[in-house]
N, C-alpha and C positions, 0 to 999 in steps of 0.2 A: 719483378724488377731485376733480379739477377739475370734472368734470361735476356732481357732487353740490353743490359750492360754487356753481356757476352756476345750478343748478336752485333752490337755496335763495334765491339773490339774486333770481331772477325771481319766485319765489313771494312773497317779502317785498315786492317792488316792485309787484306786480300790484294789491293792494288800493288803494294810494295812487294809481295811475294811473286806477282806476275812478272816482274822485271828482275832478273838475276844479275844484280850489280856485282861486278868483279873488282872494280876499283875506279878511282877518279884522280885527275890531276888538272888543276886550273878549271877550265870550263868543259873539259872532256870527261865523259863518263863511259866506261866500258861495261857492257852487259852481254848476257846470253852467249857465252863462249864455249867452245869445245875443241879438242885436238884429236886427231886420228892418225894412226900409223898401223900398217899391217904387221903381224908378228914376224920378227926377223928382218924387217925393212930397215934400210939405212936413211930413209927420209919419211917425213910426215907432214901433215898440214894442220893449220890452226885457223879457226873461224871465230868471229865475235862481232858485236855491233858497237861502233864508236859514235857517241852522240855529242855534238858540239852545242852546248847550252849557252855559248857566248855570242857576242855581236860581231866578232872578227873571225875570219877563216884561220884554221890551223891546218897542219899537215903532219901525217905520220911519215917520219923520215927513215926510220929503221926499227929493227927489233933484235933482241938478243936473248939467249936462254942457255943455261948450263946443260939443257937436255939435248943440245945439238952443237956441232962445230960452228955452224953459222945459221942465221935465219934471214931469209930474203923476202921482200915484198913482191908478190906475183899477181898477175891478172891473166885472164883468158881473152884472146883476140881472135876474131874470125879472119883467116887469111886464105883466099882461094877456096872458100867453102869448108875449111878445116879449122876447128878450134885449136889454137896453139897457146900453151902456157908460156908467158914471158915475164921476166923480171922487170919491175918498174922502180924508178928512183924514189918516188914518194906517192902518197895517197892523200888527196884533198879531203878536208873535213869542213864543208861549208857551214857558216853560222846558222844555228837553229835547225840543223838537219842531222839525221842519223845515217851513217854509212855502214852497210853490212859487209863484212869480210866473210864471204860465203862460198860454198862449192860452186864452181863454174864462173866465178868472178874474181874480184880482189880477194886475196887471202895471204896468210903467212905460210912460207915453205921452210920447213926445218930440214937442213942438210947435214948429213953425217951424224946421225943420232948417237949419243954417247952411251946410252943404255936403253933397255926395254922400258917402255912407258908404263907406269903403274897407275891404274885407275884409283887407287886409294890415296895417292898424294897429288895427282895432277901434274901439270907442266908449268913451272914458273917462267914467266916471260916479262921482259922489260921492253915496253914500247917507248920509243924516243919521238917526242912530239916537238914541232918547231917552236910553238909559243908556250905550251903548257909544261914542257920538259918531260922528265921520265914518268912513266905510268906503269907501276908493277901490278901484274895480275897473275892468277894461277888458272890455267885452262883445264877444266875437267877432261879426262880422257874418255872418249867414246869407244865403244866396241867396234871392231871391224876396220877395214881399210878406208883410207881417205878417198871418197868417191869424187869423180870428176877429174881424176888425173890420168885417165886412160887415153887422152887425146895426144896427138903429136905435139911435141914441145918445141916452140920456136927458140932459136938461139941467136937472135939479133942483139943481145945485150952484152956480148963479149965475155971473156973469161973461160974457164975450164967447165965444160958441160958434161963431163963423164958421169956426174952424179945424176943426170936425168934418166939413166937407164934403170933406175930402181924405185920409181915412184910407187907409193902404195896404190893398189887398184890399177896397175899398169895395163892389164887386159891384153897381153900379147905384144907389148912394145918393149919388153926388157927381159932380163934374166930367165929365158926359157919358159915363159908362161904360155 
């Protein structure tokens, strides 16, 4: 009987463990996050999945973190056969869907890192959502550079882009690699 109770407890707990919930606000749930920055880099990237469990669309409007001077919402776009990273104003979160902020697509870009990222503590991030409001998460720090940032970076979104020369994983597009 004890074995049956234990087996049931493990079976019930297993689905919850498969989804690494970082936090929730309103109908939005953040899961499966990670942050990456190469040692000594001045920028890094953040990835996570945002699920809208509600009936109305929400939008990720901004992000902020004490780990960087600023956090931008970025995506990759194919222009003339070249993948270019560009800043976007917001990221749509359709009702009943999950949106992955992932390498090679939409993601968080941390500019002007304030200190080396510590895998023991993670990276605190406040996501600003249009309907749900602020959503605070801590992204676990993954080892190694932020992959997918070695492409040419588009600069059609205005502002100072001198920070684009030191993306983690730049692969020859910045600081003497």
